[in-house]
gemmi code that builds the backbone of each chain (N, CA, C; Angstrom):
import gemmi

chains = {
    "A": [
        ("ASN", (0.846, -1.195, 0.000), (0.000, 0.000, 0.000), (0.872, 1.231, 0.000)),
        ("ALA", (0.525, 2.176, -0.863), (1.245, 3.429, -0.852), (0.870, 4.179, 0.415)),
        ("GLY", (1.837, 4.912, 0.939), (1.569, 5.712, 2.120), (0.927, 7.022, 1.739)),
        ("VAL", (0.949, 7.969, 2.685), (0.442, 9.302, 2.420), (1.416, 10.000, 1.472)),
        ("MET", (0.902, 10.517, 0.381), (1.761, 11.138, -0.632), (1.546, 12.643, -0.635)),
        ("GLN", (2.644, 13.357, -0.501), (2.575, 14.803, -0.543), (3.423, 15.325, -1.695)),
        ("ASN", (2.916, 16.351, -2.354), (3.727, 17.005, -3.382), (3.363, 18.467, -3.499)),
        ("PRO", (4.339, 19.298, -3.871), (5.725, 18.894, -4.116), (6.471, 18.648, -2.811)),
        ("ARG", (7.637, 18.058, -2.870), (8.437, 17.866, -1.666), (9.089, 19.175, -1.239)),
        ("HIS", (9.435, 19.974, -2.211), (10.015, 21.293, -1.935), (9.309, 22.323, -2.810)),
        ("LEU", (9.041, 23.465, -2.234), (8.342, 24.521, -2.966), (8.955, 25.863, -2.581)),
        ("VAL", (9.351, 26.617, -3.585), (9.927, 27.944, -3.350), (8.981, 28.979, -3.948)),
        ("ARG", (8.661, 29.971, -3.152), (7.782, 31.041, -3.610), (8.368, 32.381, -3.167)),
        ("ARG", (8.021, 33.408, -3.938), (8.391, 34.769, -3.540), (7.242, 35.365, -2.730)),
        ("ARG", (7.584, 36.320, -1.886), (6.565, 36.992, -1.077), (5.436, 37.511, -1.970)),
        ("GLY", (4.207, 37.261, -1.541), (3.051, 37.710, -2.293), (2.465, 36.679, -3.234)),
        ("GLN", (3.224, 35.628, -3.520), (2.708, 34.589, -4.403), (1.808, 33.629, -3.627)),
        ("GLU", (1.226, 32.687, -4.356), (0.372, 31.678, -3.740), (1.112, 30.346, -3.678)),
        ("ALA", (0.870, 29.585, -2.629), (1.437, 28.244, -2.511), (0.291, 27.245, -2.406)),
        ("ARG", (0.407, 26.168, -3.167), (-0.584, 25.086, -3.111), (0.135, 23.788, -2.782)),
        ("LEU", (-0.274, 23.170, -1.688), (0.338, 21.944, -1.223), (-0.713, 20.835, -1.343)),
        ("ARG", (-0.279, 19.695, -1.882), (-1.233, 18.614, -2.142), (-0.944, 17.406, -1.261)),
        ("CYS", (-2.017, 16.707, -0.922), (-1.884, 15.520, -0.082), (-2.863, 14.462, -0.547)),
        ("SER", (-2.341, 13.306, -0.907), (-3.185, 12.163, -1.217), (-3.111, 11.200, -0.047)),
        ("PRO", (-4.213, 10.953, 0.642), (-4.175, 10.075, 1.813), (-3.925, 8.629, 1.409)),
        ("MET", (-3.655, 7.822, 2.410), (-3.503, 6.391, 2.166), (-4.809, 5.848, 1.594)),
        ("LYS", (-4.704, 4.794, 0.817), (-5.875, 4.190, 0.190), (-6.883, 3.786, 1.264)),
        ("GLY", (-8.109, 4.188, 1.063), (-9.162, 3.831, 2.012), (-9.327, 4.808, 3.162)),
        ("HIS", (-8.403, 5.768, 3.282), (-8.498, 6.747, 4.365), (-9.374, 7.920, 3.944)),
        ("SER", (-10.234, 8.338, 4.862), (-11.153, 9.427, 4.544), (-10.979, 10.632, 5.467)),
        ("HIS", (-10.015, 10.545, 6.395), (-9.740, 11.657, 7.301), (-8.357, 12.197, 6.968)),
        ("VAL", (-8.263, 13.504, 6.834), (-6.987, 14.137, 6.505), (-6.702, 15.261, 7.505)),
        ("TYR", (-5.442, 15.386, 7.866), (-5.008, 16.406, 8.826), (-3.798, 17.121, 8.248)),
        ("TRP", (-3.707, 18.407, 8.510), (-2.534, 19.190, 8.125), (-1.866, 19.750, 9.378)),
        ("TYR", (-0.527, 19.646, 9.397), (0.282, 20.168, 10.494), (1.421, 20.992, 9.906)),
        ("ARG", (1.909, 21.921, 10.699), (3.067, 22.740, 10.305), (4.181, 22.525, 11.320)),
        ("GLN", (5.407, 22.449, 10.815), (6.564, 22.257, 11.691), (7.637, 23.279, 11.361)),
        ("LEU", (8.018, 24.065, 12.376), (9.144, 24.972, 12.245), (10.409, 24.223, 12.660)),
        ("PRO", (11.591, 24.663, 12.230), (12.829, 23.946, 12.567), (12.983, 23.723, 14.068)),
        ("GLU", (13.342, 22.509, 14.429), (13.606, 22.112, 15.806), (12.398, 22.319, 16.712)),
        ("GLU", (11.222, 22.185, 16.164), (10.008, 22.253, 16.960), (9.112, 21.059, 16.638)),
        ("GLY", (8.135, 20.859, 17.497), (7.138, 19.835, 17.225), (6.149, 20.297, 16.184)),
        ("LEU", (5.315, 19.378, 15.749), (4.294, 19.710, 14.765), (3.133, 20.437, 15.434)),
        ("LYS", (2.582, 21.403, 14.717), (1.439, 22.172, 15.217), (0.235, 21.898, 14.327)),
        ("PHE", (-0.852, 21.490, 14.942), (-2.079, 21.180, 14.219), (-2.624, 22.411, 13.499)),
        ("MET", (-3.097, 22.188, 12.274), (-3.731, 23.282, 11.535), (-5.212, 22.993, 11.282)),
        ("VAL", (-5.483, 21.849, 10.607), (-6.861, 21.609, 10.184), (-7.109, 20.119, 10.030)),
        ("TYR", (-8.372, 19.735, 10.250), (-8.804, 18.339, 10.140), (-9.998, 18.319, 9.187)),
        ("LEU", (-9.906, 17.478, 8.158), (-10.963, 17.419, 7.160), (-11.399, 15.989, 6.901)),
        ("GLN", (-12.656, 15.838, 6.573), (-13.164, 14.628, 5.964), (-13.620, 15.022, 4.569)),
        ("LYS", (-13.986, 14.065, 3.777), (-14.381, 14.356, 2.391), (-15.431, 15.469, 2.361)),
        ("GLU", (-15.085, 16.560, 1.705), (-15.956, 17.708, 1.465), (-16.351, 18.458, 2.734)),
        ("ASN", (-15.754, 18.136, 3.869), (-16.106, 18.828, 5.110), (-14.861, 19.217, 5.900)),
        ("ILE", (-14.885, 20.405, 6.469), (-13.863, 20.806, 7.423), (-14.405, 20.517, 8.811)),
        ("ILE", (-13.706, 19.665, 9.569), (-14.181, 19.249, 10.882), (-13.646, 20.183, 11.972)),
        ("ASP", (-12.370, 20.537, 11.877), (-11.744, 21.380, 12.886), (-10.664, 22.210, 12.206)),
        ("GLU", (-10.813, 23.504, 12.200), (-9.798, 24.382, 11.608), (-9.244, 25.337, 12.658)),
        ("SER", (-9.261, 24.910, 13.901), (-8.876, 25.785, 15.003), (-7.412, 26.193, 14.969)),
        ("GLY", (-6.568, 25.429, 14.274), (-5.149, 25.754, 14.225), (-4.728, 26.508, 12.981)),
        ("MET", (-5.653, 26.834, 12.163), (-5.314, 27.481, 10.887), (-5.535, 28.982, 11.000)),
        ("PRO", (-4.549, 29.782, 10.555), (-4.736, 31.242, 10.569), (-5.999, 31.619, 9.794)),
        ("LYS", (-6.681, 32.644, 10.294), (-7.964, 33.036, 9.700), (-7.787, 33.647, 8.315)),
        ("GLU", (-6.662, 34.274, 8.098), (-6.443, 34.947, 6.811), (-5.382, 34.203, 6.010)),
        ("ARG", (-5.548, 34.214, 4.747), (-4.599, 33.728, 3.731), (-4.542, 32.213, 3.617)),
        ("PHE", (-4.957, 31.470, 4.625), (-4.868, 30.011, 4.607), (-6.251, 29.409, 4.371)),
        ("SER", (-6.281, 28.365, 3.536), (-7.517, 27.618, 3.347), (-7.169, 26.179, 3.028)),
        ("ALA", (-8.115, 25.294, 3.288), (-7.881, 23.875, 3.021), (-9.169, 23.266, 2.488)),
        ("GLU", (-8.986, 22.263, 1.649), (-10.145, 21.551, 1.129), (-9.780, 20.088, 0.924)),
        ("PHE", (-10.790, 19.248, 0.923), (-10.629, 17.828, 0.653), (-11.841, 17.426, -0.174)),
        ("PRO", (-11.740, 17.597, -1.506), (-12.908, 17.371, -2.358), (-13.274, 15.894, -2.453)),
        ("LYS", (-14.443, 15.667, -3.007), (-14.923, 14.295, -3.165), (-13.958, 13.470, -4.007)),
        ("GLU", (-13.418, 14.084, -5.019), (-12.427, 13.427, -5.860), (-11.126, 14.222, -5.799)),
        ("GLY", (-10.020, 13.524, -5.746), (-8.737, 14.212, -5.796), (-8.138, 14.433, -4.428)),
        ("PRO", (-6.920, 15.018, -4.416), (-6.198, 15.178, -3.161), (-6.740, 16.308, -2.312)),
        ("SER", (-6.289, 16.330, -1.067), (-6.538, 17.479, -0.217), (-5.545, 18.576, -0.591)),
        ("ILE", (-5.993, 19.810, -0.541), (-5.157, 20.955, -0.902), (-5.088, 21.907, 0.278)),
        ("LEU", (-3.860, 22.302, 0.628), (-3.650, 23.406, 1.573), (-3.152, 24.585, 0.742)),
        ("ARG", (-3.878, 25.674, 0.814), (-3.586, 26.835, -0.020), (-3.187, 28.011, 0.873)),
        ("ILE", (-2.076, 28.625, 0.516), (-1.621, 29.808, 1.244), (-1.511, 30.950, 0.234)),
        ("GLN", (-2.314, 31.974, 0.441), (-2.290, 33.124, -0.465), (-1.344, 34.190, 0.076)),
        ("GLN", (-0.786, 34.978, -0.848), (0.064, 36.123, -0.486), (1.079, 35.731, 0.584)),
        ("VAL", (1.894, 34.753, 0.269), (2.819, 34.195, 1.252), (3.776, 35.264, 1.775)),
        ("VAL", (4.161, 35.067, 3.051), (5.144, 35.925, 3.717), (6.258, 35.035, 4.232)),
        ("ARG", (7.384, 35.638, 4.631), (8.556, 34.844, 5.044), (8.220, 33.934, 6.218)),
        ("GLY", (7.339, 34.379, 7.082), (6.972, 33.570, 8.241), (6.221, 32.288, 7.898)),
        ("ASP", (5.801, 32.155, 6.645), (5.132, 30.923, 6.224), (6.129, 29.813, 5.914)),
        ("SER", (7.415, 30.153, 5.872), (8.445, 29.140, 5.603), (8.417, 28.087, 6.708)),
        ("ALA", (8.222, 26.852, 6.313), (8.094, 25.750, 7.277), (7.954, 24.451, 6.492)),
        ("ALA", (7.917, 23.355, 7.248), (7.552, 22.061, 6.655), (6.082, 21.826, 6.976)),
        ("TYR", (5.333, 21.448, 5.965), (3.906, 21.195, 6.139), (3.659, 19.704, 5.932)),
        ("PHE", (3.093, 19.092, 6.957), (2.856, 17.656, 6.922), (1.364, 17.361, 6.864)),
        ("CYS", (1.066, 16.330, 6.108), (-0.294, 15.827, 6.006), (-0.320, 14.444, 6.648)),
        ("ALA", (-1.412, 14.133, 7.318), (-1.617, 12.807, 7.886), (-3.007, 12.335, 7.489)),
        ("SER", (-3.210, 11.031, 7.537), (-4.538, 10.497, 7.234), (-4.852, 9.340, 8.161)),
        ("SER", (-6.135, 9.052, 8.301), (-6.582, 7.904, 9.070), (-7.851, 7.355, 8.424)),
        ("PRO", (-8.151, 6.085, 8.690), (-9.286, 5.446, 8.016), (-10.609, 5.911, 8.610)),
        ("PRO", (-11.726, 5.555, 7.981), (-13.028, 5.926, 8.523), (-13.204, 5.363, 9.927)),
        ("SER", (-13.862, 6.090, 10.782), (-14.160, 5.590, 12.113), (-15.068, 4.372, 11.966)),
        ("GLY", (-14.952, 3.451, 12.883), (-15.683, 2.204, 12.766), (-14.783, 1.071, 12.317)),
        ("GLN", (-13.542, 1.429, 11.948), (-12.575, 0.398, 11.583), (-11.570, 0.196, 12.696)),
        ("GLY", (-11.965, 0.582, 13.897), (-11.045, 0.473, 15.029), (-10.154, 1.695, 15.080)),
        ("ASN", (-9.655, 1.967, 16.242), (-8.811, 3.146, 16.388), (-7.474, 2.918, 15.716)),
        ("GLN", (-7.144, 3.727, 14.766), (-5.856, 3.622, 14.102), (-5.181, 4.986, 14.138)),
        ("PRO", (-3.855, 4.965, 14.334), (-3.151, 6.243, 14.459), (-3.095, 6.981, 13.144)),
        ("GLN", (-2.835, 8.270, 13.246), (-2.631, 9.072, 12.056), (-1.283, 8.692, 11.426)),
        ("HIS", (-1.312, 8.492, 10.124), (-0.098, 8.167, 9.375), (0.302, 9.389, 8.556)),
        ("PHE", (1.586, 9.728, 8.614), (2.068, 10.967, 8.023), (2.790, 10.754, 6.695)),
        ("GLY", (2.691, 11.777, 5.848), (3.527, 11.853, 4.663), (4.876, 12.453, 5.011)),
        ("ASP", (5.743, 12.601, 4.006), (7.077, 13.135, 4.229), (7.138, 14.655, 4.088)),
        ("GLY", (6.024, 15.298, 3.913), (5.951, 16.740, 4.013), (6.318, 17.510, 2.764)),
        ("THR", (5.945, 18.776, 2.773), (6.369, 19.753, 1.759), (7.156, 20.834, 2.479)),
        ("ARG", (8.403, 21.044, 2.034), (9.212, 22.117, 2.595), (8.966, 23.384, 1.794)),
        ("LEU", (8.356, 24.356, 2.431), (8.026, 25.619, 1.766), (9.046, 26.680, 2.163)),
        ("SER", (9.660, 27.274, 1.165), (10.625, 28.356, 1.393), (10.127, 29.609, 0.704)),
        ("ILE", (10.126, 30.703, 1.445), (9.669, 31.977, 0.905), (10.873, 32.911, 0.750)),
        ("LEU", (11.077, 33.374, -0.472), (12.213, 34.258, -0.731), (11.849, 35.716, -0.443)),
    ],
    "B": [
        ("GLY", (-1.550, 28.028, 27.791), (-2.442, 27.054, 27.191), (-1.976, 25.638, 27.486)),
        ("GLU", (-2.765, 24.658, 27.096), (-2.371, 23.282, 27.368), (-1.279, 22.888, 26.411)),
        ("SER", (-0.374, 22.041, 26.868), (0.737, 21.666, 26.009), (1.265, 20.314, 26.431)),
        ("VAL", (2.038, 19.767, 25.531), (2.742, 18.528, 25.823), (4.206, 18.837, 25.720)),
        ("GLY", (4.998, 18.485, 26.696), (6.411, 18.850, 26.646), (7.303, 17.711, 27.043)),
        ("LEU", (8.564, 17.822, 26.773), (9.544, 16.792, 27.058), (10.543, 17.317, 28.056)),
        ("HIS", (10.995, 16.400, 29.003), (11.955, 16.802, 29.992), (13.340, 16.975, 29.388)),
        ("LEU", (13.780, 16.061, 28.535), (15.137, 16.040, 28.026), (15.130, 16.284, 26.531)),
        ("PRO", (15.775, 17.341, 26.091), (15.817, 17.605, 24.661), (16.765, 16.695, 23.893)),
        ("THR", (17.828, 16.176, 24.540), (18.768, 15.288, 23.856), (19.074, 14.102, 24.739)),
        ("LEU", (19.361, 12.966, 24.105), (19.725, 11.758, 24.802), (20.739, 11.008, 23.966)),
        ("SER", (21.904, 10.728, 24.558), (22.941, 9.957, 23.868), (23.138, 8.643, 24.587)),
        ("VAL", (23.136, 7.555, 23.844), (23.317, 6.232, 24.442), (24.271, 5.419, 23.583)),
        ("GLN", (24.790, 4.347, 24.170), (25.620, 3.408, 23.446), (24.729, 2.321, 22.834)),
        ("GLU", (25.159, 1.846, 21.707), (24.441, 0.751, 21.061), (24.292, -0.410, 22.039)),
        ("GLY", (23.086, -0.962, 22.097), (22.839, -2.083, 22.993), (22.233, -1.676, 24.321)),
        ("ASP", (22.399, -0.400, 24.698), (21.792, 0.088, 25.935), (20.284, 0.229, 25.754)),
        ("ASN", (19.610, 0.357, 26.884), (18.183, 0.691, 26.842), (18.039, 2.208, 26.924)),
        ("SER", (17.052, 2.750, 26.208), (16.801, 4.192, 26.197), (15.443, 4.473, 26.813)),
        ("ILE", (15.363, 5.570, 27.532), (14.081, 6.007, 28.078), (13.875, 7.471, 27.716)),
        ("ILE", (12.805, 7.752, 27.026), (12.452, 9.118, 26.634), (11.180, 9.497, 27.370)),
        ("ASN", (11.209, 10.650, 28.013), (10.104, 11.079, 28.865), (9.296, 12.214, 28.255)),
        ("CYS", (8.054, 12.305, 28.701), (7.148, 13.325, 28.187), (6.162, 13.678, 29.286)),
        ("ALA", (5.962, 14.977, 29.515), (4.950, 15.442, 30.450), (3.828, 16.097, 29.665)),
        ("TYR", (2.610, 15.876, 30.107), (1.490, 16.543, 29.449), (0.673, 17.273, 30.499)),
        ("SER", (-0.031, 18.297, 30.076), (-0.740, 19.131, 31.047), (-2.258, 19.026, 30.926)),
        ("ASN", (-2.750, 18.463, 29.813), (-4.191, 18.381, 29.620), (-4.740, 17.115, 30.267)),
        ("SER", (-5.383, 17.259, 31.405), (-5.891, 16.091, 32.126), (-7.016, 15.392, 31.357)),
        ("ALA", (-7.574, 16.044, 30.350), (-8.632, 15.428, 29.538), (-8.068, 14.540, 28.431)),
        ("SER", (-6.767, 14.561, 28.238), (-6.166, 13.729, 27.192), (-6.424, 12.268, 27.489)),
        ("ASP", (-6.827, 11.530, 26.464), (-7.157, 10.120, 26.678), (-6.515, 9.204, 25.652)),
        ("TYR", (-5.640, 9.743, 24.837), (-4.958, 8.926, 23.834), (-3.599, 9.535, 23.589)),
        ("PHE", (-2.563, 8.686, 23.566), (-1.190, 9.159, 23.447), (-0.439, 8.325, 22.404)),
        ("ILE", (0.417, 9.012, 21.673), (1.168, 8.341, 20.606), (2.624, 8.769, 20.677)),
        ("TRP", (3.512, 7.840, 20.349), (4.917, 8.172, 20.139), (5.222, 8.042, 18.655)),
        ("TYR", (5.915, 9.077, 18.147), (6.362, 9.080, 16.757), (7.878, 9.240, 16.722)),
        ("LYS", (8.466, 8.686, 15.670), (9.894, 8.828, 15.394), (10.029, 9.616, 14.099)),
        ("GLN", (10.883, 10.626, 14.104), (11.076, 11.411, 12.890), (12.543, 11.473, 12.520)),
        ("GLU", (12.865, 10.962, 11.355), (14.225, 11.033, 10.825), (14.343, 12.273, 9.950)),
        ("SER", (15.555, 12.697, 9.751), (15.813, 13.936, 9.019), (15.196, 13.893, 7.624)),
        ("GLY", (14.417, 14.908, 7.290), (13.832, 15.010, 5.956), (12.600, 14.144, 5.739)),
        ("LYS", (12.128, 13.508, 6.818), (10.982, 12.611, 6.669), (9.846, 13.052, 7.590)),
        ("GLY", (8.694, 12.419, 7.372), (7.565, 12.674, 8.241), (7.602, 11.795, 9.478)),
        ("PRO", (6.805, 12.126, 10.492), (6.744, 11.300, 11.702), (6.277, 9.879, 11.363)),
        ("GLN", (6.946, 8.927, 11.994), (6.630, 7.513, 11.790), (6.059, 6.958, 13.086)),
        ("PHE", (4.886, 6.352, 13.012), (4.228, 5.805, 14.188), (5.078, 4.718, 14.842)),
        ("ILE", (5.192, 4.794, 16.188), (5.919, 3.759, 16.934), (4.946, 2.932, 17.748)),
        ("ILE", (4.210, 3.602, 18.645), (3.319, 2.897, 19.545), (2.331, 3.889, 20.114)),
        ("ASP", (1.149, 3.405, 20.504), (0.149, 4.280, 21.105), (-0.423, 3.619, 22.357)),
        ("ILE", (-1.132, 4.410, 23.146), (-1.743, 3.901, 24.367), (-2.957, 4.753, 24.705)),
        ("ARG", (-4.013, 4.094, 25.181), (-5.186, 4.827, 25.638), (-5.080, 5.065, 27.132)),
        ("SER", (-5.865, 6.003, 27.611), (-5.756, 6.392, 29.014), (-6.279, 5.326, 29.964)),
        ("ASN", (-6.945, 4.304, 29.477), (-7.431, 3.236, 30.362), (-6.370, 2.146, 30.556)),
        ("MET", (-5.159, 2.413, 30.040), (-4.052, 1.474, 30.183), (-2.881, 2.174, 30.848)),
        ("ASP", (-2.016, 1.389, 31.507), (-0.807, 1.935, 32.131), (0.443, 1.599, 31.335)),
        ("LYS", (0.337, 0.527, 30.566), (1.535, 0.024, 29.889), (1.109, -0.692, 28.621)),
        ("ARG", (1.952, -0.521, 27.615), (1.716, -1.253, 26.376), (3.067, -1.574, 25.753)),
        ("GLN", (3.199, -2.798, 25.253), (4.479, -3.218, 24.689), (4.363, -3.499, 23.216)),
        ("GLY", (5.444, -3.155, 22.504), (5.563, -3.506, 21.105), (6.875, -4.237, 20.915)),
        ("GLN", (7.340, -4.238, 19.688), (8.617, -4.895, 19.433), (9.748, -3.971, 19.864)),
        ("ARG", (10.437, -4.323, 20.899), (11.569, -3.550, 21.490), (11.140, -2.234, 22.117)),
        ("VAL", (9.886, -1.883, 22.083), (9.432, -0.627, 22.684), (8.322, -0.889, 23.697)),
        ("THR", (8.322, -0.056, 24.728), (7.284, -0.096, 25.751), (6.882, 1.335, 26.065)),
        ("VAL", (5.601, 1.586, 26.159), (5.122, 2.899, 26.567), (4.462, 2.742, 27.935)),
        ("LEU", (4.824, 3.654, 28.831), (4.250, 3.691, 30.165), (3.495, 4.993, 30.341)),
        ("LEU", (2.323, 4.887, 30.953), (1.481, 6.067, 31.179), (1.162, 6.184, 32.659)),
        ("ASN", (1.489, 7.304, 33.244), (1.161, 7.585, 34.636), (0.228, 8.787, 34.652)),
        ("LYS", (-1.060, 8.525, 34.774), (-2.052, 9.598, 34.700), (-2.035, 10.472, 35.958)),
        ("THR", (-1.582, 9.902, 37.056), (-1.563, 10.651, 38.314), (-0.666, 11.877, 38.210)),
        ("VAL", (0.501, 11.673, 37.598), (1.447, 12.782, 37.448), (1.514, 13.274, 36.013)),
        ("LYS", (0.631, 12.782, 35.161), (0.566, 13.195, 33.756), (1.920, 13.053, 33.078)),
        ("HIS", (2.387, 11.813, 33.085), (3.712, 11.520, 32.543), (3.644, 10.314, 31.628)),
        ("LEU", (4.376, 10.408, 30.553), (4.421, 9.355, 29.533), (5.884, 9.058, 29.249)),
        ("SER", (6.228, 7.790, 29.069), (7.604, 7.478, 28.703), (7.636, 6.414, 27.615)),
        ("LEU", (8.716, 6.467, 26.850), (8.974, 5.476, 25.798), (10.282, 4.787, 26.144)),
        ("GLN", (10.235, 3.475, 26.267), (11.435, 2.699, 26.528), (11.790, 1.926, 25.272)),
        ("ILE", (13.040, 2.034, 24.863), (13.536, 1.296, 23.710), (14.599, 0.330, 24.216)),
        ("ALA", (14.373, -0.949, 23.999), (15.325, -1.964, 24.448), (16.401, -2.177, 23.389)),
        ("ALA", (17.612, -2.444, 23.868), (18.733, -2.777, 22.966), (18.812, -1.783, 21.819)),
        ("THR", (18.994, -0.521, 22.173), (18.973, 0.550, 21.183), (20.023, 0.332, 20.092)),
        ("GLN", (19.615, 0.612, 18.869), (20.470, 0.410, 17.700), (20.754, 1.746, 17.019)),
        ("PRO", (21.834, 1.842, 16.243), (22.117, 3.109, 15.537), (20.944, 3.580, 14.687)),
        ("GLY", (20.178, 2.646, 14.133), (19.019, 3.015, 13.326), (17.899, 3.647, 14.125)),
        ("ASP", (18.009, 3.616, 15.453), (17.002, 4.268, 16.298), (17.287, 5.756, 16.451)),
        ("SER", (18.444, 6.200, 16.007), (18.781, 7.620, 16.103), (17.784, 8.450, 15.309)),
        ("ALA", (17.153, 9.382, 15.986), (16.104, 10.192, 15.356), (15.584, 11.166, 16.400)),
        ("VAL", (14.595, 11.966, 16.018), (13.872, 12.798, 16.984), (12.584, 12.062, 17.338)),
        ("TYR", (12.293, 11.994, 18.631), (11.110, 11.296, 19.102), (10.130, 12.307, 19.686)),
        ("PHE", (8.878, 12.196, 19.238), (7.826, 13.090, 19.699), (6.730, 12.300, 20.389)),
        ("CYS", (6.260, 12.826, 21.512), (5.011, 12.332, 22.051), (3.897, 13.255, 21.565)),
        ("ALA", (2.706, 12.702, 21.457), (1.548, 13.492, 21.038), (0.334, 12.982, 21.794)),
        ("GLU", (-0.614, 13.883, 22.024), (-1.800, 13.494, 22.752), (-3.044, 14.057, 22.100)),
        ("SER", (-4.168, 13.435, 22.395), (-5.452, 13.950, 21.937), (-6.512, 13.622, 22.974)),
        ("ASN", (-7.650, 14.269, 22.867), (-8.775, 13.967, 23.749), (-10.026, 13.758, 22.900)),
        ("ALA", (-9.927, 12.811, 21.980), (-11.021, 12.523, 21.054), (-11.635, 11.169, 21.386)),
        ("GLY", (-11.995, 10.990, 22.638), (-12.671, 9.755, 23.032), (-11.793, 8.526, 22.904)),
        ("GLY", (-10.512, 8.707, 23.208), (-9.590, 7.574, 23.149), (-9.172, 7.197, 21.747)),
        ("THR", (-9.416, 8.074, 20.808), (-9.023, 7.808, 19.424), (-8.069, 8.891, 18.944)),
        ("SER", (-7.548, 8.694, 17.763), (-6.681, 9.710, 17.160), (-7.441, 10.518, 16.121)),
        ("TYR", (-8.777, 10.474, 16.153), (-9.571, 11.234, 15.186), (-9.715, 12.649, 15.672)),
        ("GLY", (-8.790, 13.457, 15.293), (-8.850, 14.842, 15.721), (-7.461, 15.394, 15.909)),
        ("LYS", (-7.418, 16.550, 16.505), (-6.180, 17.276, 16.700), (-5.222, 16.504, 17.588)),
        ("LEU", (-3.995, 16.337, 17.110), (-2.911, 15.839, 17.946), (-2.087, 17.027, 18.410)),
        ("THR", (-1.755, 17.037, 19.700), (-0.868, 18.063, 20.247), (0.485, 17.416, 20.486)),
        ("PHE", (1.509, 17.942, 19.833), (2.848, 17.367, 19.889), (3.715, 18.071, 20.920)),
        ("GLY", (4.638, 17.297, 21.500), (5.681, 17.874, 22.321), (6.802, 18.427, 21.463)),
        ("GLN", (7.834, 18.991, 22.127), (8.938, 19.621, 21.414), (9.837, 18.612, 20.720)),
        ("GLY", (9.975, 17.424, 21.290), (10.843, 16.414, 20.690), (12.103, 16.159, 21.490)),
        ("THR", (12.590, 14.935, 21.462), (13.871, 14.547, 22.056), (14.748, 13.962, 20.971)),
        ("ILE", (15.976, 14.459, 20.889), (16.915, 13.932, 19.907), (17.639, 12.751, 20.536)),
        ("LEU", (17.465, 11.591, 19.952), (18.153, 10.388, 20.423), (19.320, 10.089, 19.494)),
        ("THR", (20.510, 9.996, 20.070), (21.709, 9.653, 19.302), (22.266, 8.363, 19.864)),
        ("VAL", (22.449, 7.373, 19.003), (22.965, 6.079, 19.422), (24.367, 5.917, 18.848)),
        ("HIS", (25.329, 5.730, 19.735), (26.725, 5.594, 19.328), (27.086, 4.120, 19.197)),
        ("PRO", (27.722, 3.751, 18.061), (28.088, 2.339, 17.874), (29.199, 1.914, 18.842)),
    ],
}
model = gemmi.Model(1)
for chain_id, residues in chains.items():
    chain = gemmi.Chain(chain_id)
    for i, (resn, *xyz) in enumerate(residues, 1):
        res = gemmi.Residue()
        res.name, res.seqid = resn, gemmi.SeqId(i, " ")
        for name, pos in zip(("N", "CA", "C"), xyz):
            atom = gemmi.Atom()
            atom.name, atom.element = name, gemmi.Element(name[0])
            atom.pos, atom.b_iso = gemmi.Position(*pos), 0.0
            res.add_atom(atom)
        chain.add_residue(res)
    model.add_chain(chain)
structure = gemmi.Structure()
structure.add_model(model)
structure.setup_entities()
């Protein structure tokens, strides 16, 4: 089974541009989570989505950031008008539908976003 | 605010020794805990988890201990190998004993295993 796939692995943007980060969950998984990690820090929760629904976005900045998980296709984390402080590693995790027993969140290898 | 933190930021051991990585948490409502291993340039890799209705859980070469009285979690690695060198994170949630929801991560402990 393929794991959680994130692309691109590295993304460079200039200030003011838009960044789009993609996440394909593990096969059969319907829950997706996005986390941000700054150097030498733990991961910080951003948003939790199920297909076509945002369940918890308490960790996501109110402005410039948005996330979606459409019925078809990958989950997208979108950052508009990027600033230098957005430079970080962004990780996606997924888990299977509830009712299949408690299973931990499985992570992708992240997208490293650098803002020039 | 509530947080999960680690006592020791770095740990160096000799190959073959046992390692113990500690974690303190402050949210008494937390009911599910996970340990992840993160190697350079990679995402967190699941090691072991435990629900709050348990005190101990064992896996292959790893044991997680949970002390709810003092809100302390530890990861024990037996016969540590150079391949165990990585950053280790504890994480917690309060989603009814499941991982369906926000995970709160600690800062991380760097484990270095010397051959």
